[in-house]
ROTOR-923723 format. One line per 4 residues: number of its first residue (from 0); for each residue x, y, z of C-alpha. Coordinates in nm, 2 decimals. Example, Ala and Ser with C-alpha at 12.3 -4.5 7.8 and 13.67 -1.06 7.14 Angstrom:
BEGIN
0 = 1.23 -0.45 0.78  1.37 -0.11 0.71
end
This chain:
BEGIN
0 = 2.80 -0.46 -1.22  2.90 -0.57 -0.84  2.88 -0.20 -0.76  2.50 -0.12 -0.92
4 = 2.37 -0.46 -0.79  2.48 -0.30 -0.48  2.30 0.05 -0.52  2.01 -0.10 -0.61
8 = 1.97 -0.37 -0.36  2.08 -0.17 -0.08  1.95 0.21 -0.17  1.67 0.13 0.08
12 = 1.83 0.05 0.34  2.13 0.31 0.34  2.09 0.65 0.29  2.46 0.67 0.20
16 = 2.43 0.45 -0.06  2.07 0.62 -0.20  2.23 0.93 -0.23  2.47 0.80 -0.52
20 = 2.15 0.81 -0.71  2.23 1.21 -0.75  2.51 1.15 -0.98  2.36 0.84 -1.17
24 = 2.13 0.87 -1.43  1.74 0.83 -1.46  1.76 0.48 -1.63  1.76 0.36 -1.26
28 = 1.49 0.51 -1.20  1.25 0.36 -1.50  1.42 0.04 -1.40  1.27 0.08 -1.04
32 = 0.92 0.16 -1.21  0.93 -0.14 -1.39  1.04 -0.36 -1.11  0.76 -0.21 -0.91
36 = 0.48 -0.27 -1.19  0.64 -0.65 -1.13  0.61 -0.66 -0.76  0.26 -0.50 -0.75
40 = 0.13 -0.73 -1.04  0.23 -1.05 -0.85  0.13 -0.95 -0.51  -0.24 -0.82 -0.60
44 = -0.23 -1.19 -0.86  -0.15 -1.36 -0.54  -0.34 -1.20 -0.28  -0.63 -1.28 -0.53
48 = -0.58 -1.62 -0.63  -0.36 -1.82 -0.32  -0.57 -1.77 0.00  -0.94 -1.89 -0.16
52 = -0.91 -2.21 -0.02  -0.81 -2.13 0.30  -1.10 -1.91 0.31  -1.36 -2.20 0.20
56 = -1.22 -2.42 0.43  -1.25 -2.15 0.72  -1.65 -2.09 0.59  -1.77 -2.38 0.75
60 = -2.16 -2.25 0.67  -2.12 -2.20 0.30  -1.90 -2.55 0.25  -2.18 -2.74 0.47
64 = -2.45 -2.61 0.20  -2.27 -2.69 -0.10  -2.16 -3.05 0.02  -2.54 -3.07 0.11
68 = -2.63 -2.96 -0.26  -2.38 -3.15 -0.47  -2.44 -3.46 -0.24  -2.86 -3.41 -0.27
72 = -2.98 -3.74 -0.46  -3.24 -3.56 -0.67  -2.91 -3.37 -0.87  -2.66 -3.53 -1.05
76 = -2.39 -3.33 -1.17  -2.16 -3.42 -1.45  -1.81 -3.28 -1.63  -1.90 -3.26 -1.99
80 = -1.65 -3.15 -2.25  -1.54 -2.86 -2.03  -1.90 -2.79 -1.90  -2.14 -2.91 -1.65
84 = -2.45 -3.08 -1.71  -2.73 -3.13 -1.44  -2.98 -3.35 -1.46  -3.25 -3.08 -1.36
88 = -3.31 -2.76 -1.30  -3.28 -2.59 -0.92  -3.41 -2.23 -0.80  -3.42 -2.24 -0.41
92 = -3.49 -1.89 -0.43  -3.82 -1.90 -0.56  -3.91 -2.24 -0.59  -4.05 -2.41 -0.27
96 = -3.99 -2.76 -0.41  -3.60 -2.67 -0.39  -3.63 -2.57 -0.01  -3.40 -2.87 0.07
100 = -3.11 -2.68 -0.10  -3.13 -2.38 0.09  -2.90 -2.44 0.41  -2.76 -2.19 0.66
104 = -2.94 -1.91 0.47  -2.76 -2.01 0.16  -2.95 -2.02 -0.18  -2.84 -2.27 -0.46
108 = -2.91 -2.25 -0.85  -2.84 -2.49 -1.09  -2.92 -2.41 -1.44  -2.69 -2.60 -1.77
112 = -2.89 -2.47 -2.02  -2.64 -2.31 -2.32  -2.52 -1.97 -2.18  -2.64 -1.82 -2.55
116 = -3.00 -1.95 -2.45  -3.30 -1.67 -2.50  -3.51 -1.59 -2.22  -3.84 -1.59 -2.31
120 = -3.94 -1.22 -2.17  -4.21 -1.03 -2.14  -4.23 -0.67 -2.24  -4.41 -0.41 -2.12
124 = -4.47 -0.01 -2.01  -4.47 0.13 -1.65  -4.59 0.46 -1.53  -4.37 0.68 -1.38
128 = -4.65 0.87 -1.18  -4.57 0.59 -0.86  -4.92 0.41 -0.94  -4.75 0.11 -1.10
132 = -4.99 0.10 -1.40  -4.87 -0.17 -1.68  -4.99 -0.13 -2.03  -4.88 -0.36 -2.36
136 = -4.68 -0.23 -2.64  -4.96 -0.23 -2.84  -5.18 -0.01 -2.58  -4.85 0.22 -2.54
140 = -4.85 0.28 -2.94  -5.21 0.42 -2.95  -5.13 0.66 -2.68  -5.09 1.03 -2.77
144 = -4.69 1.19 -2.76  -4.80 1.38 -2.45  -4.92 1.05 -2.26  -4.65 0.82 -2.37
148 = -4.41 1.06 -2.15  -4.58 0.92 -1.87  -4.47 0.53 -1.90  -4.10 0.39 -1.87
152 = -3.99 0.07 -2.09  -3.97 -0.25 -1.90  -3.90 -0.62 -1.97  -3.97 -0.90 -1.74
156 = -3.74 -1.17 -1.75  -3.90 -1.53 -1.73  -3.65 -1.80 -1.66  -3.83 -1.99 -1.93
160 = -3.66 -2.07 -2.27  -3.74 -1.93 -2.57  -3.76 -2.21 -2.82  -3.66 -2.04 -3.21
164 = -3.84 -2.31 -3.41  -3.90 -2.24 -3.84  -4.24 -2.08 -3.77  -4.09 -1.85 -3.47
168 = -3.80 -1.74 -3.74  -4.04 -1.67 -4.02  -4.23 -1.42 -3.84  -3.94 -1.22 -3.76
172 = -3.81 -1.24 -4.11  -4.19 -1.11 -4.20  -4.14 -0.81 -3.98  -3.76 -0.68 -4.05
176 = -3.83 -0.73 -4.43  -4.11 -0.48 -4.34  -3.90 -0.26 -4.18  -3.64 -0.26 -4.44
180 = -3.39 -0.39 -4.20  -3.05 -0.31 -4.32  -2.85 -0.51 -4.13  -3.12 -0.79 -4.23
184 = -3.04 -0.78 -4.61  -2.65 -0.80 -4.52  -2.75 -1.11 -4.27  -2.92 -1.26 -4.60
188 = -2.62 -1.20 -4.80  -2.39 -1.49 -4.59  -2.69 -1.70 -4.48  -2.55 -1.98 -4.66
192 = -2.21 -1.94 -4.46  -2.44 -2.03 -4.15  -2.55 -2.29 -3.94  -2.98 -2.30 -3.94
196 = -2.96 -2.26 -3.59  -2.69 -1.96 -3.61  -2.90 -1.78 -3.89  -3.21 -1.80 -3.68
200 = -3.03 -1.67 -3.33  -2.89 -1.36 -3.56  -3.24 -1.30 -3.74  -3.39 -1.29 -3.37
204 = -3.10 -1.07 -3.24  -3.24 -0.85 -3.52  -3.58 -0.87 -3.41  -3.56 -0.76 -3.08
208 = -3.33 -0.50 -3.20  -3.56 -0.39 -3.41  -3.89 -0.41 -3.27  -3.82 -0.33 -2.92
212 = -3.66 0.00 -2.77  -3.35 0.03 -2.63  -3.26 -0.28 -2.39  -2.90 -0.19 -2.31
216 = -3.02 -0.11 -1.96  -3.08 -0.55 -1.96  -2.83 -0.63 -2.18  -2.52 -0.47 -2.24
220 = -2.35 -0.70 -2.54  -2.65 -0.60 -2.71  -2.82 -0.94 -2.72  -3.17 -1.00 -2.72
224 = -3.25 -1.11 -2.34  -3.04 -1.40 -2.26  -3.19 -1.69 -2.04  -2.89 -1.65 -1.82
228 = -2.97 -1.29 -1.68  -3.29 -1.41 -1.55  -3.09 -1.51 -1.23  -2.86 -1.19 -1.23
232 = -3.14 -0.91 -1.30  -3.36 -1.10 -1.02  -3.13 -1.21 -0.75  -2.76 -1.08 -0.76
236 = -2.85 -0.72 -0.86  -3.13 -0.73 -0.64  -2.88 -0.78 -0.36  -2.86 -1.17 -0.29
240 = -2.52 -1.20 -0.09  -2.50 -1.57 0.02  -2.55 -1.78 -0.29  -2.42 -2.08 -0.52
244 = -2.52 -2.05 -0.91  -2.42 -2.34 -1.13  -2.40 -2.28 -1.53  -2.30 -2.46 -1.78
248 = -2.02 -2.31 -1.86  -1.91 -2.12 -1.51  -2.00 -2.10 -1.16  -2.02 -1.81 -0.93
252 = -2.06 -1.76 -0.55  -2.07 -1.56 -0.25  -2.01 -1.68 0.10  -1.87 -1.50 0.44
256 = -1.56 -1.71 0.60  -1.61 -1.79 0.97  -1.46 -1.40 1.08  -1.70 -1.21 0.86
260 = -1.48 -1.17 0.52  -1.75 -1.16 0.24  -1.59 -1.34 -0.05  -1.72 -1.33 -0.38
264 = -1.56 -1.56 -0.68  -1.66 -1.65 -1.03  -1.51 -2.07 -1.18  -1.50 -2.26 -1.46
268 = -1.45 -2.56 -1.55  -1.13 -2.66 -1.77  -0.99 -2.88 -1.48  -1.24 -3.14 -1.49
272 = -1.24 -3.45 -1.66  -1.50 -3.54 -1.90  -1.74 -3.77 -1.70  -1.62 -3.67 -1.41
276 = -1.90 -3.66 -1.16  -2.00 -3.47 -0.77  -2.19 -3.65 -0.56  -2.02 -3.67 -0.25
280 = -1.87 -3.37 0.03  -1.53 -3.43 -0.08  -1.62 -3.38 -0.46  -1.81 -3.09 -0.36
284 = -1.52 -2.89 -0.18  -1.28 -3.02 -0.53  -1.54 -2.85 -0.72  -1.57 -2.53 -0.58
288 = -1.17 -2.56 -0.54  -1.08 -2.63 -0.88  -1.34 -2.40 -1.06  -1.22 -2.12 -0.87
292 = -0.85 -2.21 -0.96  -0.91 -2.24 -1.36  -1.03 -1.84 -1.33  -0.66 -1.78 -1.29
296 = -0.58 -1.70 -1.66  -0.82 -1.43 -1.61  -0.76 -1.30 -1.33  -0.40 -1.23 -1.50
300 = -0.54 -1.09 -1.79  -0.76 -0.81 -1.55  -0.50 -0.74 -1.31  -0.26 -0.66 -1.61
304 = -0.53 -0.43 -1.76  -0.57 -0.23 -1.42  -0.25 -0.22 -1.34  -0.15 -0.07 -1.70
308 = -0.42 0.19 -1.63  -0.28 0.28 -1.30  0.04 0.33 -1.42  0.02 0.68 -1.39
312 = -0.06 0.67 -1.03  0.28 0.42 -0.99  0.40 0.72 -1.17  0.30 1.00 -0.97
316 = 0.43 0.83 -0.63  0.81 0.91 -0.60  0.71 1.21 -0.80  0.49 1.35 -0.50
320 = 0.76 1.23 -0.31  1.05 1.36 -0.46  0.86 1.73 -0.48  0.84 1.68 -0.06
324 = 1.18 1.58 -0.03  1.31 1.85 -0.28  1.10 2.11 -0.06  1.25 2.00 0.27
328 = 1.59 1.96 0.19  1.58 2.31 0.06  1.40 2.46 0.34  1.66 2.28 0.62
332 = 1.93 2.43 0.40  2.06 2.05 0.31  2.36 1.99 0.10  2.21 1.60 0.02
336 = 2.03 1.75 -0.29  1.96 2.02 -0.39  1.78 1.99 -0.74  1.42 1.81 -0.79
340 = 1.57 1.59 -1.01  1.84 1.46 -0.78  1.56 1.39 -0.56  1.37 1.17 -0.77
344 = 1.68 0.94 -0.84  1.70 0.92 -0.47  1.32 0.78 -0.43  1.37 0.60 -0.70
348 = 1.65 0.41 -0.60  1.39 0.29 -0.32  1.09 0.12 -0.56  1.27 -0.20 -0.60
352 = 1.30 -0.28 -0.19  0.98 -0.09 -0.17  0.76 -0.22 -0.43  0.88 -0.59 -0.30
356 = 0.80 -0.52 0.07  0.46 -0.34 -0.07  0.39 -0.67 -0.23  0.46 -0.90 0.06
360 = 0.19 -0.71 0.27  -0.08 -0.71 -0.01  -0.04 -1.08 -0.01  -0.11 -1.10 0.35
364 = -0.39 -0.86 0.29  -0.57 -1.11 0.06  -0.66 -1.34 0.35  -0.81 -1.01 0.52
368 = -0.96 -0.82 0.31  -1.22 -0.83 0.00  -1.09 -0.91 -0.35  -1.23 -0.60 -0.50
372 = -0.96 -0.42 -0.28  -0.66 -0.59 -0.32  -0.55 -0.32 -0.59  -0.62 -0.05 -0.36
376 = -0.43 -0.22 -0.10  -0.15 -0.27 -0.28  -0.11 0.09 -0.40  -0.15 0.22 -0.07
380 = 0.07 -0.01 0.08  0.33 0.15 -0.17  0.28 0.50 -0.11  0.29 0.38 0.27
384 = 0.63 0.25 0.22  0.78 0.47 0.04  0.66 0.75 0.21  0.81 0.63 0.56
388 = 1.16 0.54 0.39  1.15 0.90 0.26  1.05 1.02 0.63  1.33 0.88 0.75
392 = 1.60 1.01 0.47  1.45 1.37 0.55  1.45 1.33 0.92  1.83 1.23 0.96
396 = 1.97 1.50 0.71  1.77 1.78 0.91  1.93 1.66 1.22  2.22 1.61 1.08
400 = 2.18 2.02 0.94  2.10 2.13 1.31  2.40 1.92 1.45  2.64 2.14 1.28
404 = 2.64 2.48 1.42  2.84 2.77 1.26  3.16 2.92 1.39  3.13 3.21 1.60
408 = 3.32 3.53 1.42  3.50 3.74 1.62  3.39 4.12 1.55  3.62 4.40 1.65
412 = 3.48 4.69 1.77  3.64 4.98 1.75  3.66 5.25 2.06
end
């Protein structure tokens, strides 16, 4: 056991020890790959979560904007049952009455209506000939098949909540019955199991799906247009870069640090106590930091899944370097290793320490790189670390071969 621990722990630092891998089994390679994934995961996760408080503290314009928003006397923000409630809706993007919330080029939105609230959207057809002509659904239906090709279906979010009354639900039911919608027939069978509110929502979703063309370009989940997505389609997808959105179950923000690093983040509210209010500068800071901290479980899941998907690339790294080592050692006629499998085991002996070094570098990169670049940084630093270590091995072996010169042969010549 002591010899094995010495082997896996010191191979990265000693050519003599690492070359022992040739006579060992492939289990050490598997062991190295396992710890490579573990260290990569920890390094990327730490780089994602730990630098955020420092980044926020070093973003003076954004933090000032946040403190101004939460300390505004016209807005009260309170935690309630792991959600946030604001006593009014704020939208500094388009509402001049909320201009006081627009500070340092940042825009503020507070809309804590239910996450599954529907938007009272407008549907229309837009000409695709560049004339920006719009027509209603009824006008489109009266066109010939040839004329219809000149229009594309569009919707416009209004930011007004659609209230599903019983009267409106009856209209939706009548339409679904008229087109003999099979999903509606199935819904009727389990109507007694649903609350009236949930039933109206499901009927409306079926109605929208049956009445309108495909809406997947707007609502990827298949739902009818949601009020929440008004902000995404009108602002975030339109290129907004400096903002804070406060929704009932989450917040979304984007800012630049004083050094110019762009940081985009999400936040949840599970760390907030019921009745906790946010109306001072200190409370504003804690709101952002605690909300971000609550996303840790989501980050764990996302990075774990992404690293599993990238497992083939992790495996490819030692394989590619082993092939390089095999070719160089073969050409130089080194006796250190004359098989690809042996070279693969040597490179595999570098994985434990190499991935640990890579994880440390990745963590440091978290303070300087955007969050969406962290996995790339982890993989790249791992490859560079292993490449450098492999290059050192090959350089030493090639130089050793060159130092060994063949003994001169005495050739007798006959007179």
